[in-house]
C-alpha positions in Angstrom: -4.1 -17.8 -13.5 -1.0 -17.6 -15.5 1.1 -20.6 -16.5 3.7 -22.0 -14.3 6.7 -20.3 -14.3 9.5 -23.0 -12.8 9.6 -26.5 -12.7 12.0 -28.9 -10.8 12.2 -32.4 -10.4 12.3 -33.7 -6.8 12.7 -37.2 -7.6 11.7 -39.9 -9.9 8.4 -39.3 -11.1 7.7 -36.2 -8.7 7.9 -32.5 -10.0 7.5 -29.1 -8.0 5.8 -26.2 -9.8 5.9 -22.8 -8.6 3.1 -20.4 -10.1 3.0 -16.7 -10.4 -0.7 -15.4 -10.1 -1.3 -12.1 -10.8 -4.2 -10.0 -10.4 -6.3 -12.5 -8.2 -9.0 -10.9 -6.4 -10.7 -12.1 -2.9 -13.4 -13.8 -4.8 -11.1 -16.3 -6.4 -9.4 -17.4 -2.8 -10.0 -21.1 -2.6 -8.7 -24.7 -2.8 -7.1 -25.3 -6.3 -5.2 -28.5 -7.7 -3.1 -28.8 -10.8 -4.0 -31.5 -13.6 -1.0 -32.5 -16.1 -1.2 -34.8 -19.0 1.8 -35.7 -21.1 2.6 -38.9 -23.4 3.5 -40.8 -20.3 0.2 -40.4 -18.7 -1.6 -37.9 -16.4 -1.4 -36.5 -12.9 -3.3 -34.7 -10.4 -1.8 -32.8 -7.4 -3.0 -32.4 -3.8 -4.9 -29.4 -3.3 -3.0 -26.2 -2.5 -4.8 -23.0 -0.8 -4.5 -19.8 -2.6 -4.7 -17.0 -0.2 -5.4 -13.3 -1.7 -3.9 -10.5 0.8 -5.1 -7.0 -0.1 -2.6 -4.3 0.6 -4.1 -1.9 3.6 -5.2 1.4 3.1 -6.8 4.1 5.6 -10.4 4.8 5.4 -10.5 8.4 6.6 -8.1 11.0 5.9 -5.4 12.6 8.2 -6.5 15.2 10.7 -5.1 18.6 11.1 -3.6 19.4 14.3 -2.1 22.6 13.7 -0.7 24.9 10.9 1.4 27.8 10.7 3.1 29.6 7.5 5.5 26.9 6.5 4.3 23.7 8.1 1.2 21.5 8.9 1.0 19.2 12.0 -1.1 16.2 11.3 -2.6 13.2 12.7 -2.3 10.2 10.5 -5.6 8.8 11.7 -4.8 5.3 10.8 -7.1 3.2 13.3 -9.7 2.2 10.7 -8.1 0.4 7.3 -9.5 -1.5 4.4 -7.4 -4.4 3.6 -5.0 -6.9 5.6 -2.3 -6.0 8.3 -0.5 -6.1 10.0 0.9 -2.6 9.1 4.7 -2.3 9.2 5.3 0.8 7.6 3.3 4.1 7.6 4.2 7.0 4.9 2.8 10.4 4.1 2.5 11.6 0.2 2.0 15.4 0.1 1.7 18.2 -2.5 0.9 21.5 -3.2 -2.5 21.3 -4.5 -1.7 23.1 -7.8 1.6 21.2 -8.2 1.9 17.7 -10.2 5.0 16.6 -8.1 4.7 15.1 -4.7 7.1 14.2 -1.8 6.9 11.1 0.3 8.0 10.5 3.8 8.4 7.6 6.3 6.6 8.4 9.5 7.6 6.7 12.7 4.7 8.1 15.1 0.9 8.8 14.9 1.6 12.3 14.2 3.8 14.1 11.8 4.9 17.7 11.0 5.3 18.6 7.2 8.2 21.2 7.0 9.4 23.7 4.6 6.0 24.4 3.0 4.9 27.7 0.9 2.8 30.1 3.0 -0.6 30.6 2.1 -0.9 27.5 -0.2 -3.4 24.8 -0.1 -1.8 21.2 0.2 -3.1 17.5 -0.3 -1.6 14.9 2.3 -2.4 11.3 2.2 -1.4 8.3 4.4 0.4 5.1 2.7 0.1 1.9 4.6 2.3 -1.0 3.9 2.0 -4.8 5.1 4.7 -7.3 5.0 5.4 -9.1 1.6 5.7 -8.2 -2.2 2.9 -6.0 -3.4 2.0 -4.8 0.3 1.4 -1.0 -0.2 -2.0 -0.1 -0.6 -3.0 3.0 -2.7 -3.1 6.3 -0.5 -5.9 7.0 1.8 -8.3 9.6 1.3 -6.4 13.3 1.1 -6.4 16.0 3.9 -6.8 19.2 2.1 -5.3 22.1 4.2 -4.1 25.6 3.8 -0.9 27.1 5.5 -1.0 30.3 7.2 -0.2 33.6 5.5 3.5 34.7 6.1 3.5 37.3 9.2 5.0 40.9 8.0 7.7 42.2 9.9 7.6 45.9 10.8 10.8 47.8 12.4 
């Protein structure tokens, strides 16, 4: 645990301290108390509970419902997650398998149509889930790896 970041006086012989706890793991979730010492004496606080919340992430990849030459329709498949909810935001992250660039889109339903894709190209699509609070977005879930169909040839 890191040292306190803010301390303020709330009355004679009473202080309040706020602590920034970074990188805490679930195994460190417990009751803690503060011990202080100065030239005027020592003090022990009441117990405070450290609660560690783990951002949610899907267990399974999205499922492909349908593909076309320039689109993929997916089901997010977010019924099973690891981490803590409630889930307040769902996003998809996708990229062509050969590309280092990815795009992220917010999703308001359990299915989503990814548009403006290149024909006959492999794409990787993952889902991001967010719970309330700072640091509430989990890592991407496992990717769906799928290919768009070949573009049709038009004949006159």
